[in-house]
C-alpha positions in Angstrom: 52.6 57.0 -40.9 49.4 55.0 -40.8 50.7 51.4 -41.0 47.3 49.9 -41.3 46.4 52.2 -44.2 49.8 51.4 -45.9 49.1 47.7 -45.6 45.7 48.1 -47.2 47.2 50.1 -50.1 49.8 47.3 -50.6 47.0 44.7 -50.7 45.1 46.8 -53.2 48.1 47.0 -55.5 48.5 43.2 -55.3 44.8 42.6 -56.1 45.0 44.9 -59.1 47.8 42.9 -60.5 50.9 44.9 -59.6 52.3 42.5 -57.1 54.8 43.9 -54.7 57.0 45.8 -57.1 55.6 49.2 -56.1 55.7 48.6 -52.3 59.0 50.4 -51.6 58.2 53.6 -53.6 54.7 53.6 -52.1 56.0 53.4 -48.6 58.5 56.2 -49.3 55.8 58.5 -50.7 53.5 57.9 -47.8 56.2 58.5 -45.2 56.9 61.9 -46.8 53.2 62.8 -46.1 52.7 64.2 -49.6 49.2 65.6 -50.3 49.1 63.6 -53.6 51.5 61.5 -55.6 51.7 59.3 -58.7 53.5 56.0 -59.1 54.4 54.5 -62.4 55.1 51.0 -63.7 55.4 49.3 -67.1 54.4 45.7 -67.7 54.6 43.5 -70.8 51.7 41.3 -72.1 51.7 38.7 -74.9 48.7 39.0 -77.2 46.9 36.0 -78.7 48.5 36.9 -82.1 52.0 36.9 -80.5 51.4 33.5 -78.8 50.8 32.0 -82.2 53.6 33.9 -83.9 56.4 35.3 -81.5 57.6 37.5 -84.3 54.9 40.0 -83.4 56.5 40.7 -80.0 55.0 41.7 -76.7 52.7 44.7 -75.9 54.0 47.3 -73.5 51.5 48.8 -71.0 52.3 51.8 -68.8 50.3 52.3 -65.6 50.3 55.6 -63.7 48.6 55.2 -60.3 47.2 58.3 -58.6 47.1 58.6 -54.8 45.5 61.3 -52.7 45.7 62.0 -48.9 42.6 62.7 -46.9 42.1 66.3 -45.7 40.6 65.0 -42.5 43.2 62.2 -41.6 46.5 60.7 -42.4 44.9 58.1 -44.7 45.8 57.7 -48.4 43.5 56.5 -51.2 44.1 55.1 -54.6 41.4 56.8 -56.7 42.3 55.9 -60.3 45.0 54.9 -62.7 45.9 55.8 -66.2 46.8 53.1 -68.7 48.7 53.6 -72.0 48.9 50.6 -74.3 51.7 50.5 -76.9 50.7 47.6 -79.0 53.5 45.8 -80.9 53.6 46.9 -84.5 51.3 49.9 -83.9 52.6 53.5 -83.8 49.5 54.8 -82.0 49.1 54.3 -78.3 45.7 53.7 -76.7 45.0 55.5 -73.4 42.3 55.2 -70.7 41.8 56.3 -67.1 40.0 53.8 -64.9 38.3 55.1 -61.8 38.4 52.3 -59.2 35.0 52.9 -57.7 33.1 53.9 -60.8 34.6 51.2 -63.0 34.3 48.4 -60.4 38.0 47.9 -59.6 39.2 46.9 -63.1 42.5 45.1 -62.7 45.7 45.7 -64.7 45.2 42.6 -66.9 41.5 43.4 -67.4 42.4 46.9 -68.5 44.9 45.5 -71.0 42.2 43.2 -72.5 39.7 46.1 -72.7 42.2 48.4 -74.4 42.7 45.6 -76.9 39.1 45.8 -77.8 38.0 42.6 -76.1 34.9 42.2 -73.9 35.0 40.5 -70.5 32.5 39.4 -67.8 33.0 39.9 -64.1 31.0 40.0 -60.8 29.6 43.3 -59.8 27.9 44.1 -56.5 24.9 46.4 -56.8 22.7 47.7 -54.0 19.0 48.6 -54.7 16.6 50.5 -52.5 14.8 47.3 -51.4 17.8 45.3 -50.6 19.8 45.5 -47.3 23.0 43.9 -48.8 24.6 44.3 -52.2 23.4 41.8 -54.9 26.0 40.0 -57.0 25.5 40.2 -60.8 27.4 39.0 -63.8 28.2 42.0 -66.0 29.9 42.3 -69.3 32.3 45.2 -69.9 33.5 46.7 -73.2 35.3 49.9 -74.2 34.0 51.9 -77.1 37.4 52.5 -78.7 35.8 54.5 -81.6 34.7 57.3 -79.3 36.5 59.6 -76.8 34.9 62.0 -74.3 36.0 65.5 -73.3 38.7 64.0 -71.1 40.1 61.7 -73.8 38.5 58.6 -72.2 36.7 55.9 -74.1 33.1 55.1 -72.8 33.1 51.9 -70.8 29.9 50.0 -71.6 28.3 47.6 -69.1 25.8 45.0 -70.1 23.8 43.6 -67.2 21.9 40.3 -67.1 18.7 42.1 -68.1 20.3 42.8 -71.5 20.0 39.0 -72.1 23.4 38.3 -73.8 23.5 34.5 -73.5 27.0 33.4 -74.5 26.2 29.7 -74.7 23.3 30.3 -77.2 25.4 32.7 -79.2 28.2 30.1 -79.6 25.7 27.5 -80.8 24.7 29.8 -83.7 28.2 29.8 -85.2 29.4 27.0 -87.6 32.3 25.8 -85.5 33.9 22.6 -86.7 34.4 19.8 -84.2 33.6 21.8 -81.1 32.8 19.4 -78.3 30.9 20.2 -75.1 34.3 20.3 -73.3 35.7 22.6 -75.9 32.7 24.8 -75.7 33.0 25.1 -71.9 36.7 26.0 -72.3 35.8 28.6 -75.0 33.1 30.2 -72.8 35.6 30.4 -69.9 38.2 32.1 -72.1 35.7 34.6 -73.6 34.3 35.5 -70.2 37.8 36.2 -69.0 38.4 38.6 -71.9 40.7 36.2 -73.9 40.6 35.4 -77.6 39.6 31.8 -78.0 41.1 29.7 -80.9 38.8 27.4 -82.9 38.0 26.1 -86.3 35.0 27.5 -88.2 33.3 26.7 -91.5 33.5 29.8 -93.7 31.9 29.1 -97.0 32.9 25.5 -97.7 36.3 25.7 -96.0 37.4 25.0 -92.4 39.3 28.0 -91.2 41.5 28.5 -88.1 40.0 31.5 -86.3 40.2 33.5 -83.1 36.9 34.7 -81.5 35.9 37.2 -78.9 32.6 38.0 -77.3 30.6 41.0 -78.6 27.8 41.5 -76.0 26.6 44.7 -77.6 25.5 43.0 -80.8 24.9 39.6 -79.1 27.4 37.8 -81.2 31.1 37.0 -81.7 33.8 38.9 -83.4 35.7 36.4 -85.6 39.3 36.9 -86.9 41.5 34.9 -89.2 45.1 33.9 -88.4 46.4 37.3 -89.5 43.9 39.1 -87.2 41.8 40.2 -90.2 38.1 40.4 -89.3 35.9 37.8 -90.9 32.6 39.5 -91.7 29.3 38.1 -90.5 27.9 37.9 -94.0 30.8 35.5 -94.9 29.9 33.3 -92.0 26.1 33.5 -92.5 25.7 34.2 -96.2 22.0 33.0 -96.4 21.0 35.1 -93.4 22.5 38.2 -95.0 20.7 37.5 -98.3 17.4 37.2 -96.4 18.1 40.5 -94.6 18.8 42.3 -97.9 15.6 40.8 -99.4 13.5 42.0 -96.4 15.1 45.4 -96.5 14.3 45.8 -100.2 10.7 45.0 -99.7 10.4 47.4 -96.7 12.1 50.1 -98.8 9.7 49.6 -101.7 6.7 49.7 -99.3 8.0 52.8 -97.6 8.5 54.5 -101.0 5.0 53.7 -102.1 3.6 55.1 -98.9 5.5 58.3 -99.4 4.1 58.7 -102.9 0.6 58.1 -101.6 1.1 60.7 -98.9 2.3 63.3 -101.4 -0.7 62.7 -103.6 -3.2 63.1 -100.7 -1.7 65.9 -98.7 -1.5 69.2 -100.7 0.3 71.2 -97.9 3.5 73.2 -97.6 6.3 71.1 -96.0 6.4 73.2 -92.8 2.6 72.9 -92.3 3.0 69.2 -91.6 5.7 69.7 -88.9 4.9 69.0 -85.3 6.9 70.2 -82.3 8.1 68.0 -79.6 11.1 67.1 -77.6 13.4 64.5 -79.0 15.5 62.6 -76.6 18.2 60.0 -77.1 19.0 57.6 -74.4 21.0 54.4 -74.2 20.1 51.9 -71.5 21.9 48.6 -71.6 20.0 46.1 -69.5 19.5 48.4 -66.6 
């Protein structure tokens, strides 16, 4: 048995947030020289909603960690782990497989936050062609829980600094009540860690207790009331939404007039006005 390799695996488990609880079963599996094996563990987490009201109970998260032995040596590698979130009060579990290398070594706690729909920021080391050593960047992560790929996984979106999601500026746009600089710093720290941050916000003419999370994709915040019901952006920014609707109405009217003019000047069959060409869809997020 490769003691050095075993020690490295134990340190990896501790870093990922599993502590030492799997050490004995890990050592047993390695000593048997199995070509591959899976270890499982269940952990409990308390959501922001349950912290405010314990009646909601804790969330149960099951982790299945997949190990493989090298074909060239006696070394074992932890390649990925599967996470299944059973949220308190929900009958439908949420599942995801995190590849350690591809997904930048997401920890157990970070996996739980992502499966809850929260975004988080963490350091990522990237190496370019012109650099000798990896460059550290602050990157936001978010799972698209509305979509599943062919393997049942949810796409993990990464937002690099080039995407220009400035959390401080975003917070300043929202009508928080009594948010001091110290309070703002604390909120930013919580949001970057993937937590929900409690605050008071003016919604209409009322001060409402809210929980907020970062939404880097739309460069804003997701806002929830005390019952975890989403508070729509048009409720928070009613004037802005009215302006958007007004602009959209003008643009739609202009577009309709243009179409009428085009029909009056072009007496062609519909297919005669078609042009070939490749259509491609790509999604680059600050890369």
